[in-house]
N, C-alpha and C positions, 0 to 999 in steps of 0.2 A: 145600930151604931157602926157596923162594918160598912153599910151602904153610905153613911155620912162621911166616914174616913176615905172611902174610895172616891166619892164625888169631890171631896176636898183635894185629894191627890191629883186627879185629872185636871181640875181647875188650876192647880199650882203649875203643872206642866205647861198648860196652855198659856198661862201668864208669862212664864219664863221664856217660852219660844217666841211669843209675840214681842217681847222686849229685846231679845237677842237678835232676831232676824234683821231688823233695820241696820244694825251695826255691821253685819256681813255685807249687806248691800252697799252701805256707805263706804266700807273699806274697798270693795271692788271698784266702786265709782272713782275713788281717789287714786287707785292704782292706774285706772284707765286714763285719768287726767295726766298723771305723771308720765305715762308712756307716750301720750299724745304730744307732750312738749318736746320729746326727743326726735320727732319726725321732721326732717328737713325737706321742704318742697322746693324743687328746682323750677325755674322758668322753663317753658317749652323751648325746644331747639329753634333758633331763629332761622327764617327762610333766607334764600339767597339775596333777595332784594334788601332785606334788613341788614344783612352782613355787609353788603356793598355800600350801604348808606353810612356806615360808621367811618369815622376818620381813620385813615391808615396810620399804622405805627411804623416809623422808620426802621428798616431792617438792613443791616450792613453785612456784606459778605467779603471775607478775607480768604486768600489762598496762601501765597508765599509771604513770609516775613523774613527777609534777608537783604543784605546789602547788594547793590548793583555792582556788576563787574564790566569789564570791557566787552564781554560776550553777551551781556544782557540786551536783547533786542527791544525795540520800541514796543513791540507787541507784548513781550514778556513783562515789561514795566507796568502794563495795565493790571496785571495779576500779581504784582510784587510790591509790597510796601516795606520800606527799610525799617529796621528796629527803632531807629531814632524817630522816624515819622509816626510809627505806631504808638510809641510812648507819648509823643506830642498830641496825637489824636485822642488817646484815652484821657489825658489831662484836660484837653479842650472840652470833651464831653462832660467831665466832672465840673470844670469851671463854669460851664454854661447851664448847669442844673439838670443834666440828663440823668435818668435812672434806668438801669437795665431791667428788662423783663425777660421771661422765658416762655416757651411755647404753651405751657399749661395755662399761664395767665392770659396769653393772647387768645387761646381757644375759648376760655371762659368769657372773655370780653366780647368776642364776636358772636358766640352762640347763646350765651345766657345773660348778657348785659353786665358782666362783672366789671369791677372798677379797676383802674390802672393808676400808677403813680403819675405825678406831673412830669411832663417831658419824657415820656417813655421812649426807649430805643432798644433794639435787639441786636446783639453782636453775634454773628455766626461765622464759622470756619468750615471750609470744605477740604476734603482729600486726605485728612489724617496726618499732615506733616508735623514732625516733631517740634519745630519752632513755634507752632501754635500752642504747644504746652509749655515749653521752656521760656519763651518770650511772651506769648499771648497771655497765658494765665498769670505770669509774674506781674505784668503791667496792670492787668485788670484787678489783681488782688490789692493793689495800692489804693483803689477807690471803692472796693467792695463790689465790683462789677462781676456779673456772671454771664457766661456765654453758652452758645449752642454749638456742639461739635458734630458735624455730619461726617460719619466715618465710612470710608471705603475699606471693607474688611479684608480684601486681598493684601493690603499694605501693612496690616498689623504685625508688629515685631520685625519688620524689615528695616535695614539701615536707613536712617534719616526720616523714619516714620514712627508714630507712637507705638508704645508697647501696651500689652494688656494691662500692666500695672499702672501705667500713666492714665489710660482710659478709665480704669476703675477709680483712680484717685480723683480725676475730674468729677466723676459722678458722685463720689462720696463727699466732695466739697461743694456740692450745690449746683454744678454745671449740668447741662442737659446733653445726653448722648443720643444721637439720632442716626438714621441710616442714609447711606449715599451709594447704595448698590454694592455688589461684590467687587467689580473691576472697572466701574465707570463707563460701561457700555451704554449707549443711548437707548432710552426706554422705548422709543418709537420703532426700534428694530427688533424687539423681542418676539420670540415665537416658541411654541412647544415648552420645553423644560426651562427656558430662560427665566420665566416668572418665578419659579422655585429657586433657581440659582441666584438671581439678582435681587429679589425682594424678600422672600421668606427666610431663606437660610441666613443672610446677613442679620436680619432682625433677631432670629433665634440666637445666633452667636453673640451678638451684643448684649442681649438679655441675660445670657449665661455669664458674661464677663461682669456686668454691673449689678445683677440681681434685681433688676427693675424692668417694668414694661418699656418697650421702645415703640413709640406710636407716631413718630414724625419722620419725614422723608424729604430729601432734596433731589430733584432731577439732575442727572449729569448734564452739564452745559446749559441747564435751565430749559431744556427742550422737552415738550410734552405734546400730546394730542388728546382729543376727547375719548378715543377708543381705549386708552390705557387707564383712565381714571377708575373704572370699575375694578380693574386688577389691583390698583393701589388700595382701594377701599377693602377689597376682599382679603388682602394680605395683612390687614389689621392696623392700617395707618389712619390717624384721625385728621391730619393735615399734611399737605405737601407743598414744597417751596420751589418757586421758579426763580428767574432773575428779573430783569427790568421790564419785560413785556407786560401787556395788559392782563389783568385778572379775567377769568372766564365768568360770564354772566350767570351761568347755571351751576358752576362748581367753584365758588370763590375760596372755599376751604382747601381746595387741592391746587390752587394757583396763587399762593401767597407770594407777593412781590418782595424782592430784595434788590439792592444795588451793589455791584462790585466796587469796592474801594480801590480806586486807581492809584498806582504809585507815582503818578504824575501830578497829583493834587497837592497844593499847599494846605496848610492847616485851615486857613480861612476858606479856601476852596472846598475843603472837606465839609465844613459846617454849612456852607451855602448849598452844597449838593444835597445834604440831608433835608434842608428846608424846602428846596425847590422840587425834589423828587417825590416827597410825601406831603401832600397838602390836605 
């Protein structure tokens, strides 16, 4: 009798374990499926030829936004747009269906095939001048535009230049803060500790101000050469911006083209320059 009970007990345990085990396997399998659904697979980083084959996005570069005076030279007028002209240009962009994009979107478009809005344009500002905040941001806000501010850190908190609070406010409101060296010295002349002073320390300072990574850079005067690109990369920058010269065939991400918006342009000339400069 005891042997029969013992045999029955063993058979019962085997029956229970056989029926319960598949449930464990099924549960683990379902968990694996749910986890797999959360994995995002990025396209491989595009090579230089692929990046160069993509249609360029118009990128505008502003410096001074102030009225001309009797002392404003013809040369200075190239770098100076009056407040009324700047306002007209922002309105013209909006009226003609342009949508502003930021460097993160441009990087994703160039390297991973990301999508862009119709009629994309990028608005950038160099040198940290205060009117880029008081006038530039105010006018862009009217149309929901966002801009890119390349900050020269030696100027922060100086008279007529942006304060740390203004820079932080720009970042908090969706604009991009990027680096433009410490004091605007030409990168082709750097040696020794200049790389730390002009590339790394400004990046760290800006990141401390805004609490976000700073991964974009603009060359002073738009001047660069092949030797400095590894230094730009090693300093933690994903893209670097030149002016109107030709992009490099081997490093297009570090020679992104912009055009200076000249104070001598009419509004119609402004629109024509965008269309003719970026085809």
